[in-house]
C-alpha positions as CSV (number, residue, x, y, z in Angstrom):
1,M,249.9,155.7,109.9
2,I,247.8,154.6,112.6
3,N,244.3,156.1,113.2
4,D,242.6,156.8,116.5
5,T,240.4,153.6,116.1
6,Q,243.3,151.4,115.3
7,K,245.3,153.0,118.2
8,R,242.0,152.8,120.7
9,N,242.2,149.1,120.1
10,Q,245.8,148.5,120.6
11,I,245.2,150.2,123.9
12,L,242.3,147.8,124.5
13,R,244.2,144.8,123.6
14,K,246.9,145.9,126.3
15,I,244.2,146.7,129.2
16,Y,242.9,143.0,128.7
17,R,246.3,141.4,129.2
18,I,246.5,143.6,132.3
19,P,246.3,141.7,135.6
20,S,243.2,141.8,137.8
21,E,245.4,143.5,140.7
22,K,246.4,146.3,138.5
23,L,243.1,147.5,137.0
24,E,242.1,150.0,140.2
25,E,245.7,151.4,139.2
26,L,244.8,151.9,135.7
27,D,241.5,153.0,136.5
28,D,242.7,155.8,138.6
29,F,245.0,156.8,135.7
30,V,242.1,157.3,133.4
31,S,240.1,159.3,135.8
32,R,243.0,161.9,136.2
33,L,243.3,162.0,132.4
34,E,239.6,163.0,132.4
35,Q,240.1,165.3,134.9
36,D,242.7,167.0,133.2
37,I,240.3,167.4,129.8
38,N,237.6,168.8,132.0
39,K,239.6,171.7,133.4
40,K,240.9,173.0,130.1
41,S,237.7,172.9,128.8
42,K,236.6,174.8,131.6
43,V,239.5,177.0,131.2
44,M,238.5,177.4,127.3
45,S,235.0,178.2,128.3
46,F,236.0,181.8,129.4
47,A,237.8,182.8,125.4
48,G,236.3,185.5,124.3
49,A,234.7,186.6,127.4
50,W,236.0,190.5,126.9
51,Q,235.3,190.0,123.1
52,N,232.4,192.9,123.1
53,L,233.7,194.9,126.4
54,D,233.1,198.4,125.6
55,D,236.5,200.1,124.3
56,S,236.0,203.0,127.4
57,V,235.6,200.4,129.8
58,F,238.6,197.9,128.8
59,K,240.8,201.2,128.8
60,D,239.7,202.2,131.9
61,L,240.5,198.7,133.5
62,T,244.0,198.9,132.2
63,E,244.8,202.3,132.9
64,N,243.8,202.1,136.5
65,L,244.9,198.6,137.2
66,I,247.6,199.5,139.3
67,S,245.4,201.6,141.4
68,N,242.9,199.7,141.6
69,R,244.6,196.9,142.8
70,Q,246.5,198.8,145.5
71,K,242.7,200.0,146.8
72,N,241.6,196.7,146.9
73,K,244.7,195.0,148.3
74,R,244.5,193.4,152.0
75,R,247.0,194.5,154.5
76,I,248.8,191.5,156.5
77,D,248.6,193.4,159.8
78,E,244.4,194.0,159.4
């Protein structure tokens, strides 16, 4: 079984064989991978945000969800 360090070394060896004219494309690809990681961590930063929410507040939010949305709905003709 291959570990992370070995896999990274394999990838680096492949990168060194890539022609110079393809390096920009590779850099763009790696940048997109990094952006995906950052997006996921931003979303996960909200995990547990409602953990300490008072039960009465949560109940009010869920029971009145539809009516609150209807009150705040923007009309197309406005």
